[in-house]
VEXTOR-734286 format. One record per residue (C-alpha): x, y negated, z negated. Coordinates in Angstrom, 2 decimals. Last residue first. Layout:
BEGIN
+---------+---------+---------+
:       X :       Y :       Z :
+---------+---------+---------+
:       X :       Y :       Z :
...
+---------+---------+---------+
This chain:
BEGIN
+---------+---------+---------+
:       X :       Y :       Z :
+---------+---------+---------+
:   99.13 :   -3.59 :   56.30 :
:   99.42 :    0.10 :   57.30 :
:   96.49 :    1.99 :   58.74 :
:   95.56 :    5.56 :   57.89 :
:   94.97 :    7.60 :   60.97 :
:   92.01 :    8.34 :   63.19 :
:   92.66 :   11.13 :   65.69 :
:   90.77 :   10.75 :   68.92 :
:   87.53 :   12.62 :   69.53 :
:   85.27 :   10.27 :   67.60 :
:   81.51 :   10.16 :   67.07 :
:   81.30 :   13.64 :   68.48 :
:   78.68 :   15.17 :   70.71 :
:   78.67 :   18.15 :   73.03 :
:   75.29 :   18.41 :   74.78 :
:   73.09 :   21.45 :   74.26 :
:   70.37 :   19.45 :   72.55 :
:   72.75 :   18.15 :   69.88 :
:   76.20 :   19.57 :   69.07 :
:   78.43 :   18.71 :   66.14 :
:   81.85 :   17.43 :   65.20 :
:   82.85 :   17.18 :   61.55 :
:   83.46 :   13.58 :   60.69 :
:   87.01 :   12.23 :   60.74 :
:   88.70 :   10.82 :   57.66 :
:   91.13 :   13.74 :   57.37 :
:   90.97 :   16.19 :   60.25 :
:   89.16 :   19.54 :   60.26 :
:   90.55 :   21.27 :   63.34 :
:   89.21 :   22.53 :   66.65 :
:   85.82 :   24.16 :   67.03 :
:   83.32 :   24.60 :   64.20 :
:   80.87 :   22.07 :   65.61 :
:   81.51 :   21.49 :   69.29 :
:   83.83 :   18.87 :   70.81 :
:   86.93 :   20.06 :   69.00 :
:   88.74 :   18.24 :   66.23 :
:   92.39 :   17.28 :   66.57 :
:   95.42 :   18.20 :   64.46 :
:   97.12 :   20.87 :   66.51 :
:   94.02 :   22.01 :   68.43 :
:   93.60 :   25.02 :   66.15 :
:   91.33 :   27.99 :   66.76 :
:   90.53 :   29.35 :   63.29 :
:   86.78 :   29.20 :   64.11 :
:   86.03 :   27.26 :   60.92 :
:   88.75 :   24.65 :   61.46 :
:   92.53 :   24.61 :   60.94 :
:   93.41 :   21.98 :   58.40 :
:   94.42 :   18.35 :   58.83 :
:   96.38 :   15.35 :   57.57 :
:   97.97 :   12.81 :   59.93 :
:   99.92 :    9.86 :   58.56 :
:  100.59 :    6.22 :   59.42 :
:  104.05 :    4.64 :   59.41 :
:  104.14 :    3.82 :   63.14 :
:  106.40 :    6.80 :   63.85 :
:  103.80 :    9.19 :   62.35 :
:  104.23 :   11.15 :   59.13 :
:  102.88 :   14.68 :   59.48 :
:  100.71 :   16.88 :   57.33 :
:   99.10 :   20.31 :   57.73 :
:   97.30 :   21.51 :   54.63 :
:   98.75 :   24.56 :   52.91 :
:   97.21 :   27.99 :   53.64 :
:   94.12 :   29.66 :   52.18 :
:   92.45 :   29.90 :   55.59 :
:   89.34 :   27.70 :   55.39 :
:   89.58 :   26.59 :   51.75 :
:   92.86 :   24.84 :   52.69 :
:   95.44 :   24.85 :   49.93 :
:   95.99 :   22.45 :   47.04 :
:   99.51 :   21.11 :   46.45 :
:  100.33 :   21.20 :   42.75 :
:  100.14 :   18.83 :   39.77 :
:   99.50 :   16.01 :   42.25 :
:  100.81 :   12.43 :   42.06 :
:  103.88 :   12.90 :   39.86 :
:  104.31 :   16.66 :   40.31 :
:  104.36 :   16.97 :   43.27 :
:  103.62 :   14.23 :   45.81 :
:  107.05 :   14.53 :   47.50 :
:  106.12 :   18.05 :   48.63 :
:  103.55 :   16.46 :   50.95 :
:  106.41 :   15.59 :   53.29 :
:  107.88 :   12.44 :   54.89 :
:  106.27 :   10.30 :   52.23 :
:  103.97 :    7.32 :   52.95 :
:  105.41 :    3.82 :   52.69 :
:  105.90 :    1.00 :   50.19 :
:  107.18 :    3.23 :   47.39 :
:  104.65 :    2.81 :   44.55 :
:  101.59 :    1.77 :   46.58 :
:  102.52 :    4.29 :   49.26 :
:  102.72 :    7.11 :   46.69 :
:   99.28 :    6.12 :   45.34 :
:   97.97 :    6.22 :   48.91 :
:   99.38 :    9.71 :   49.40 :
:   97.76 :   10.87 :   46.15 :
:   94.40 :    9.51 :   47.30 :
:   94.92 :   11.20 :   50.70 :
:   95.59 :   14.51 :   48.93 :
:   92.25 :   14.29 :   47.12 :
:   90.48 :   13.19 :   50.32 :
:   91.94 :   16.25 :   52.09 :
:   90.81 :   18.47 :   49.23 :
:   87.25 :   17.14 :   49.47 :
:   87.32 :   17.55 :   53.28 :
:   88.24 :   21.22 :   52.86 :
:   85.42 :   21.56 :   50.32 :
:   83.17 :   20.11 :   53.02 :
:   84.21 :   22.75 :   55.55 :
:   84.06 :   25.73 :   53.19 :
:   80.68 :   24.85 :   51.64 :
:   79.18 :   24.03 :   55.04 :
:   80.31 :   27.34 :   56.51 :
:   78.87 :   29.32 :   53.63 :
:   75.67 :   27.26 :   53.89 :
:   75.21 :   28.02 :   57.58 :
:   75.62 :   31.76 :   56.96 :
:   73.20 :   31.61 :   54.01 :
:   70.55 :   29.85 :   56.10 :
:   70.97 :   32.36 :   58.95 :
:   70.73 :   35.35 :   56.54 :
:   67.68 :   34.20 :   54.58 :
:   64.91 :   34.47 :   57.18 :
:   65.86 :   38.01 :   58.22 :
:   66.48 :   38.81 :   54.59 :
:   62.96 :   37.84 :   53.65 :
:   61.42 :   39.91 :   56.44 :
:   62.99 :   43.12 :   55.18 :
:   59.99 :   45.44 :   55.59 :
:   58.72 :   44.25 :   58.97 :
:   62.10 :   43.82 :   60.69 :
:   63.25 :   47.05 :   59.05 :
:   60.52 :   48.94 :   60.91 :
:   61.10 :   47.20 :   64.26 :
:   64.91 :   47.63 :   64.11 :
:   66.58 :   45.02 :   66.31 :
:   66.18 :   42.14 :   63.84 :
:   67.48 :   44.14 :   60.90 :
:   70.59 :   45.34 :   62.73 :
:   71.21 :   41.93 :   64.31 :
:   71.02 :   40.19 :   60.92 :
:   73.36 :   42.78 :   59.41 :
:   75.92 :   42.12 :   62.15 :
:   75.70 :   38.36 :   61.57 :
:   76.11 :   38.79 :   57.83 :
:   79.11 :   41.09 :   58.31 :
:   80.66 :   38.45 :   60.62 :
:   80.15 :   35.66 :   58.08 :
:   83.63 :   35.75 :   56.54 :
:   85.39 :   36.22 :   59.89 :
:   84.30 :   32.72 :   60.97 :
:   86.03 :   31.18 :   57.96 :
:   86.16 :   31.26 :   54.17 :
:   89.64 :   31.31 :   52.65 :
:   92.26 :   33.96 :   52.03 :
:   92.41 :   33.32 :   48.28 :
:   88.59 :   32.95 :   47.92 :
:   87.63 :   36.04 :   49.97 :
:   87.07 :   38.25 :   46.90 :
:   84.46 :   35.83 :   45.61 :
:   82.76 :   35.83 :   49.01 :
:   82.52 :   39.63 :   48.98 :
:   81.15 :   39.70 :   45.43 :
:   78.54 :   37.04 :   46.17 :
:   77.65 :   38.79 :   49.44 :
:   77.03 :   42.15 :   47.86 :
:   75.07 :   40.60 :   45.00 :
:   72.78 :   38.73 :   47.38 :
:   72.17 :   41.93 :   49.37 :
:   71.46 :   43.84 :   46.16 :
:   68.76 :   41.35 :   45.20 :
:   67.39 :   41.21 :   48.77 :
:   67.12 :   45.00 :   49.10 :
:   65.24 :   45.32 :   45.82 :
:   62.94 :   42.42 :   46.68 :
:   62.29 :   43.78 :   50.17 :
:   61.35 :   47.17 :   48.76 :
:   59.07 :   45.50 :   46.19 :
:   57.48 :   43.28 :   48.86 :
:   56.86 :   46.17 :   51.21 :
:   55.04 :   48.06 :   48.45 :
:   52.85 :   45.10 :   47.51 :
:   52.36 :   44.09 :   51.15 :
:   50.85 :   47.31 :   52.45 :
:   47.27 :   46.28 :   51.67 :
:   48.02 :   42.74 :   52.86 :
:   49.20 :   44.25 :   56.19 :
:   46.00 :   46.23 :   56.87 :
:   43.40 :   43.51 :   57.40 :
:   45.64 :   41.02 :   59.19 :
:   47.19 :   43.83 :   61.24 :
:   43.75 :   45.11 :   62.31 :
:   42.72 :   41.62 :   63.46 :
:   46.00 :   41.27 :   65.36 :
:   45.33 :   44.59 :   67.09 :
:   41.81 :   43.49 :   68.06 :
:   43.19 :   40.35 :   69.67 :
:   42.94 :   36.61 :   69.00 :
:   43.76 :   36.50 :   65.29 :
:   43.64 :   33.11 :   63.57 :
:   45.77 :   33.44 :   60.44 :
:   45.51 :   30.76 :   57.77 :
:   43.37 :   32.25 :   55.03 :
:   44.03 :   35.99 :   55.25 :
:   47.76 :   35.78 :   55.90 :
:   48.38 :   32.78 :   53.62 :
:   46.32 :   34.31 :   50.85 :
:   48.30 :   37.53 :   51.10 :
:   51.57 :   35.61 :   51.04 :
:   50.50 :   33.79 :   47.90 :
:   49.45 :   37.10 :   46.37 :
:   53.03 :   38.25 :   46.86 :
:   54.01 :   35.96 :   43.95 :
:   57.66 :   34.88 :   43.98 :
:   59.36 :   35.30 :   40.61 :
:   62.18 :   37.48 :   41.91 :
:   62.47 :   35.33 :   45.03 :
:   63.52 :   32.27 :   43.05 :
:   65.92 :   34.31 :   40.91 :
:   67.66 :   35.48 :   44.06 :
:   67.81 :   31.93 :   45.39 :
:   69.44 :   30.93 :   42.10 :
:   72.11 :   33.55 :   42.67 :
:   72.84 :   31.85 :   45.99 :
:   72.93 :   28.47 :   44.24 :
:   75.59 :   29.82 :   41.86 :
:   77.59 :   31.10 :   44.85 :
:   77.33 :   27.65 :   46.45 :
:   78.70 :   26.03 :   43.31 :
:   81.78 :   28.24 :   43.49 :
:   82.35 :   27.20 :   47.11 :
:   81.65 :   23.56 :   46.36 :
:   84.30 :   23.15 :   43.70 :
:   84.49 :   19.43 :   42.92 :
:   86.49 :   18.84 :   39.73 :
:   89.67 :   17.76 :   41.53 :
:   87.62 :   15.18 :   43.44 :
:   86.44 :   13.44 :   40.28 :
:   89.92 :   13.23 :   38.78 :
:   91.32 :   12.07 :   42.10 :
:   88.81 :    9.22 :   42.23 :
:   89.85 :    8.10 :   38.75 :
:   93.53 :    8.11 :   39.73 :
:   92.74 :    6.25 :   42.96 :
:   90.92 :    3.44 :   41.18 :
:   93.79 :    3.08 :   38.65 :
:   96.35 :    2.79 :   41.45 :
:   94.24 :    0.13 :   43.16 :
:   91.96 :    0.75 :   46.12 :
:   91.43 :   -1.49 :   49.15 :
:   94.18 :   -0.16 :   51.40 :
:   91.71 :   -0.45 :   54.32 :
:   92.20 :    3.19 :   55.36 :
:   92.16 :    4.19 :   51.69 :
:   88.90 :    2.32 :   51.11 :
:   87.31 :    4.05 :   54.07 :
:   88.52 :    7.39 :   52.72 :
:   86.81 :    6.98 :   49.35 :
:   83.56 :    5.78 :   50.95 :
:   83.47 :    8.58 :   53.52 :
:   84.19 :   11.09 :   50.76 :
:   81.17 :    9.83 :   48.81 :
:   78.95 :   10.28 :   51.89 :
:   80.20 :   13.85 :   52.31 :
:   79.48 :   14.55 :   48.63 :
:   75.89 :   13.36 :   49.08 :
:   75.49 :   15.65 :   52.09 :
:   76.85 :   18.59 :   50.09 :
:   74.31 :   17.74 :   47.37 :
:   71.54 :   18.08 :   49.93 :
:   72.85 :   21.52 :   50.89 :
:   73.25 :   22.61 :   47.26 :
:   69.75 :   21.45 :   46.36 :
:   68.37 :   23.38 :   49.35 :
:   70.17 :   26.51 :   48.13 :
:   68.50 :   26.23 :   44.76 :
:   69.79 :   26.89 :   41.24 :
:   70.30 :   23.20 :   40.37 :
:   73.42 :   23.07 :   38.18 :
:   75.55 :   20.94 :   40.53 :
:   72.65 :   18.67 :   41.42 :
:   74.13 :   15.55 :   39.78 :
:   77.76 :   16.26 :   40.71 :
:   77.90 :   14.32 :   44.00 :
:   76.02 :   11.52 :   42.25 :
:   79.22 :   10.95 :   40.26 :
:   81.16 :   10.32 :   43.47 :
:   78.59 :    7.70 :   44.43 :
:   78.85 :    6.03 :   41.04 :
:   82.65 :    5.89 :   41.32 :
:   82.29 :    4.54 :   44.84 :
:   80.00 :    1.79 :   43.52 :
:   82.67 :    0.71 :   41.03 :
:   85.37 :    0.78 :   43.72 :
:   83.22 :   -1.25 :   46.14 :
:   82.60 :   -3.91 :   43.47 :
:   86.36 :   -4.10 :   42.82 :
:   87.09 :   -4.27 :   46.55 :
:   84.79 :   -7.10 :   47.52 :
:   86.88 :   -7.76 :   50.65 :
:   83.81 :   -8.52 :   52.78 :
:   84.26 :   -5.42 :   54.95 :
:   84.87 :   -3.37 :   51.81 :
:   81.63 :   -4.64 :   50.26 :
:   79.67 :   -3.76 :   53.41 :
:   81.04 :   -0.19 :   53.45 :
:   80.28 :    0.16 :   49.75 :
:   76.66 :   -0.94 :   50.26 :
:   76.25 :    1.49 :   53.16 :
:   77.46 :    4.41 :   51.01 :
:   75.38 :    3.25 :   48.06 :
:   72.18 :    3.36 :   50.12 :
:   72.98 :    6.79 :   51.54 :
:   73.75 :    8.16 :   48.08 :
:   70.54 :    6.72 :   46.63 :
:   68.58 :    8.27 :   49.51 :
:   70.22 :   11.64 :   48.79 :
:   69.43 :   11.40 :   45.10 :
:   65.76 :   10.58 :   45.83 :
:   65.49 :   13.51 :   48.22 :
:   66.88 :   15.83 :   45.55 :
:   64.58 :   14.44 :   42.87 :
:   61.42 :   15.35 :   44.76 :
:   61.95 :   19.09 :   44.22 :
:   58.42 :   20.53 :   44.27 :
:   57.76 :   24.02 :   42.85 :
:   55.34 :   25.78 :   45.20 :
:   57.56 :   28.81 :   45.72 :
:   57.50 :   29.52 :   41.99 :
:   55.23 :   27.16 :   40.08 :
:   56.67 :   28.29 :   36.74 :
:   60.02 :   26.79 :   37.73 :
:   58.50 :   23.33 :   37.38 :
:   61.78 :   21.41 :   37.50 :
:   62.50 :   19.13 :   34.53 :
:   65.70 :   17.63 :   36.03 :
:   68.99 :   18.58 :   34.40 :
:   72.02 :   16.33 :   34.67 :
:   74.91 :   16.42 :   32.22 :
:   77.90 :   14.27 :   31.19 :
:   76.19 :   10.85 :   31.25 :
:   78.18 :    8.27 :   33.23 :
:   75.70 :    8.58 :   36.09 :
:   73.05 :    6.95 :   33.90 :
:   75.04 :    3.69 :   33.85 :
:   75.46 :    3.70 :   37.62 :
:   71.75 :    4.50 :   38.04 :
:   70.86 :    1.45 :   35.94 :
:   73.13 :   -0.77 :   38.01 :
:   71.52 :    0.64 :   41.16 :
:   68.06 :   -0.14 :   39.75 :
:   69.02 :   -3.71 :   38.87 :
:   70.65 :   -4.07 :   42.34 :
:   67.59 :   -3.02 :   44.35 :
:   66.34 :   -6.59 :   44.77 :
:   69.80 :   -7.48 :   46.22 :
:   69.70 :   -4.85 :   48.97 :
:   68.64 :   -7.29 :   51.68 :
:   71.34 :   -9.65 :   50.42 :
:   73.94 :   -6.89 :   50.69 :
:   72.82 :   -6.13 :   54.26 :
:   72.97 :   -9.84 :   55.13 :
:   76.56 :  -10.07 :   53.90 :
:   77.55 :   -7.00 :   55.90 :
:   75.92 :   -8.44 :   59.02 :
:   77.78 :  -11.72 :   58.62 :
:   81.05 :   -9.84 :   58.05 :
:   80.45 :   -7.73 :   61.16 :
:   79.81 :  -10.90 :   63.14 :
:   83.21 :  -12.21 :   62.14 :
:   84.97 :   -8.91 :   62.88 :
:   83.34 :   -8.45 :   66.35 :
:   83.21 :   -4.70 :   67.01 :
:   79.82 :   -3.82 :   65.48 :
:   78.99 :   -0.09 :   65.67 :
:   78.50 :    0.64 :   61.96 :
:   76.97 :   -2.78 :   61.24 :
:   74.26 :   -2.36 :   63.87 :
:   73.03 :    0.90 :   62.35 :
:   73.00 :   -0.53 :   58.84 :
:   71.32 :   -3.75 :   59.99 :
:   68.41 :   -1.83 :   61.49 :
:   67.98 :    0.53 :   58.52 :
:   68.17 :   -2.29 :   55.95 :
:   65.58 :   -4.33 :   57.86 :
:   63.27 :   -1.32 :   57.89 :
:   63.80 :   -0.79 :   54.14 :
:   63.36 :   -4.49 :   53.45 :
:   59.86 :   -4.88 :   54.86 :
:   57.96 :   -5.83 :   57.99 :
:   61.04 :   -6.01 :   60.17 :
:   61.37 :   -8.57 :   62.98 :
:   61.53 :   -6.66 :   66.25 :
:   65.10 :   -6.35 :   67.45 :
:   66.39 :   -8.20 :   70.53 :
:   67.70 :  -11.19 :   68.55 :
:   69.75 :   -9.06 :   66.12 :
:   72.16 :  -11.40 :   64.34 :
:   70.09 :  -14.57 :   64.76 :
:   66.82 :  -12.70 :   64.09 :
:   68.17 :  -11.20 :   60.87 :
:   69.49 :  -14.58 :   59.73 :
:   66.12 :  -16.22 :   60.38 :
:   64.28 :  -13.46 :   58.52 :
:   66.70 :  -13.76 :   55.59 :
:   65.94 :  -17.50 :   55.40 :
:   62.18 :  -16.85 :   55.56 :
:   62.24 :  -14.28 :   52.70 :
:   62.32 :  -10.59 :   53.59 :
:   59.29 :   -8.58 :   52.55 :
:   59.33 :   -6.23 :   49.54 :
:   58.51 :   -2.61 :   50.42 :
:   62.01 :   -1.19 :   49.92 :
:   62.43 :   -2.88 :   46.55 :
:   59.69 :   -0.68 :   45.09 :
:   61.64 :    2.53 :   45.70 :
:   63.38 :    3.21 :   42.39 :
:   60.53 :    1.83 :   40.32 :
:   57.88 :    4.02 :   41.94 :
:   54.81 :    2.05 :   43.00 :
:   55.61 :    1.80 :   46.73 :
:   56.44 :    5.52 :   46.74 :
:   52.98 :    6.63 :   45.66 :
:   52.64 :    7.70 :   42.02 :
:   51.20 :   11.13 :   41.24 :
:   53.95 :   13.03 :   42.96 :
:   52.66 :   16.07 :   44.81 :
:   51.96 :   19.70 :   44.04 :
:   50.35 :   22.08 :   46.51 :
:   47.55 :   24.56 :   46.00 :
:   45.98 :   26.76 :   48.68 :
:   42.20 :   26.48 :   48.95 :
:   42.22 :   26.96 :   52.72 :
:   41.19 :   23.34 :   53.31 :
:   44.14 :   22.14 :   51.25 :
:   44.30 :   21.90 :   47.48 :
:   45.96 :   19.23 :   45.34 :
:   47.86 :   19.42 :   42.06 :
:   49.32 :   16.26 :   40.52 :
:   52.92 :   15.80 :   39.44 :
:   54.75 :   13.41 :   37.11 :
:   58.36 :   14.66 :   37.32 :
:   59.41 :   12.03 :   39.87 :
:   57.97 :    9.20 :   37.74 :
:   59.87 :   10.60 :   34.75 :
:   63.02 :    9.92 :   36.78 :
:   62.97 :    6.15 :   36.34 :
:   61.71 :    6.61 :   32.78 :
:   65.12 :    8.13 :   31.89 :
:   66.29 :   11.58 :   30.88 :
:   67.51 :   12.53 :   34.39 :
:   71.17 :   11.75 :   33.76 :
:   71.07 :   13.86 :   30.56 :
:   73.55 :   13.29 :   27.74 :
:   71.41 :   10.91 :   25.67 :
:   68.37 :   13.07 :   26.36 :
:   70.01 :   16.08 :   24.70 :
:   70.87 :   18.79 :   27.23 :
:   68.23 :   21.13 :   28.70 :
:   68.83 :   24.83 :   28.00 :
:   70.86 :   26.57 :   30.70 :
:   69.16 :   27.86 :   33.88 :
:   70.12 :   31.44 :   34.81 :
:   68.37 :   33.45 :   32.12 :
:   64.95 :   31.76 :   32.26 :
:   65.45 :   31.34 :   36.01 :
:   65.46 :   35.10 :   36.41 :
:   67.90 :   37.76 :   37.63 :
:   70.99 :   37.12 :   35.54 :
:   73.74 :   39.63 :   36.34 :
:   75.65 :   41.47 :   33.62 :
:   77.00 :   44.13 :   35.98 :
:   74.83 :   46.80 :   34.34 :
:   71.90 :   44.43 :   34.82 :
:   72.57 :   44.48 :   38.55 :
:   72.52 :   48.27 :   38.84 :
:   69.49 :   48.64 :   36.58 :
:   67.58 :   45.96 :   38.48 :
:   68.35 :   47.61 :   41.83 :
:   67.29 :   51.04 :   40.53 :
:   64.01 :   49.68 :   39.20 :
:   63.36 :   47.84 :   42.50 :
:   64.09 :   50.96 :   44.54 :
:   61.74 :   53.07 :   42.43 :
:   58.92 :   50.51 :   42.55 :
:   59.29 :   50.16 :   46.33 :
:   59.28 :   53.96 :   46.75 :
:   56.02 :   54.21 :   44.81 :
:   54.37 :   51.22 :   46.49 :
:   55.42 :   52.29 :   49.96 :
:   54.34 :   55.88 :   49.33 :
:   50.89 :   54.86 :   48.05 :
:   50.30 :   52.48 :   50.98 :
:   51.55 :   55.07 :   53.48 :
:   49.33 :   57.74 :   51.97 :
:   46.29 :   55.45 :   52.16 :
:   47.17 :   54.49 :   55.74 :
:   47.61 :   58.14 :   56.74 :
:   44.43 :   59.19 :   54.96 :
:   42.46 :   56.45 :   56.73 :
:   44.02 :   57.38 :   60.07 :
:   43.17 :   61.04 :   59.45 :
:   39.59 :   60.15 :   58.49 :
:   39.23 :   57.98 :   61.59 :
:   40.71 :   60.73 :   63.74 :
:   38.31 :   63.28 :   62.25 :
:   35.39 :   60.99 :   62.98 :
:   36.58 :   60.41 :   66.52 :
:   36.93 :   64.18 :   67.03 :
:   33.44 :   64.80 :   65.64 :
:   31.93 :   62.06 :   67.78 :
:   33.66 :   63.49 :   70.84 :
:   32.42 :   66.96 :   69.97 :
:   28.85 :   65.72 :   69.61 :
:   29.13 :   63.74 :   72.83 :
:   30.25 :   66.89 :   74.58 :
:   27.41 :   68.92 :   73.06 :
:   24.92 :   66.28 :   74.17 :
:   26.31 :   66.46 :   77.67 :
+---------+---------+---------+
């Protein structure tokens, strides 16, 4: 028995030594192969002239007089303070709370008694709001679904009065938006922890302006609406040079809001010839597909300065293992992480480059469902391979976001081009009293050339209706046309001028409108 125990102990000892040697060899091999792959990836990309760091990618800041963000309003969003959580991990937050920031102070002011009475009269079932931002939200939602024209005017007037304390700030933003450049002092040195508070602020400004414009158009304040629409269109360019995918996505939302404002004015025939010319100039300079590719390269630079020590801290500080295997993983994985990280970084850099080149080559034919098929196949390959799933974790998390962003860039750029054509159509109507029978009539007086759909690279579909209105549409993401009507699920059907892209929530098909909305004649 003693001899058996002795042999068992010896075998266990040998196994432990073998496991130790295996892990040590694996760690050494991973680090060596990771270093080699990363060097090769850098050499390949440098040979193509690619910029792999923020220092190379981000241009020098413009002079203050040219910079939208060079204003005390925005200095409050660059004033950061470092805080630590219970695990000792650092996070950066704005020093000033929202109620003390100049751009947001109006939101916390109470309504005066007269405004309270008007709010209660228009929305008797709603709880009286504690501050202006809650009142603004309630009135905004009611205004969008109101059917009674007289009541809609009363609600629009109240919304503008609620916003009146914000007017000095909005006027200031309008003036700043005339500056040719916009570069926020982002803390790139903080890597993954770099806060981006300016993008949320820009989106909120865009949402506020969009509702203000809608109210002004309802009340016939067309000149004020045109000025605010110009500011809103300008905000669509503010984050153009931000090298982040999240900045691109938020900017796409701001652009969508600006398009809603432009199109609403066209439907109501509120814009003058000079308004429409200026809008066209802005729209012609919006190139969301190219901007997306820049943001994708920015994501590469972001990962290249990511510190694997942060991941190690997260694993050791936040994990709560419940099994022996999980405890072993938490101890061993950080040891392997340096090598895994280098291999992942090399793969990710080349993966970004592959997709940028492929998307560039797809420009003439358009971006559509076929464009992301290689991404989807690669995602399945990584996800189904247990080894690759561990090593290429970053790509597994990146692929879905990139696929969504490609689709968003193509769809919203299609809407930009439709708004551009609609402006030209409205200018034609102002000059001739009716819309043309064909888009060819717009060239060259109203458009230098007819732009094509970013979805399939073909001309936009246009038809003049018997009642004098027009229909303008492109085939949608899935390339399955419904002859000028959107589908019930996002990506189905067509992209139709002045109709929102359809979407799906909680498994239930949703769309704010399924019938084709057309431009109205006087």
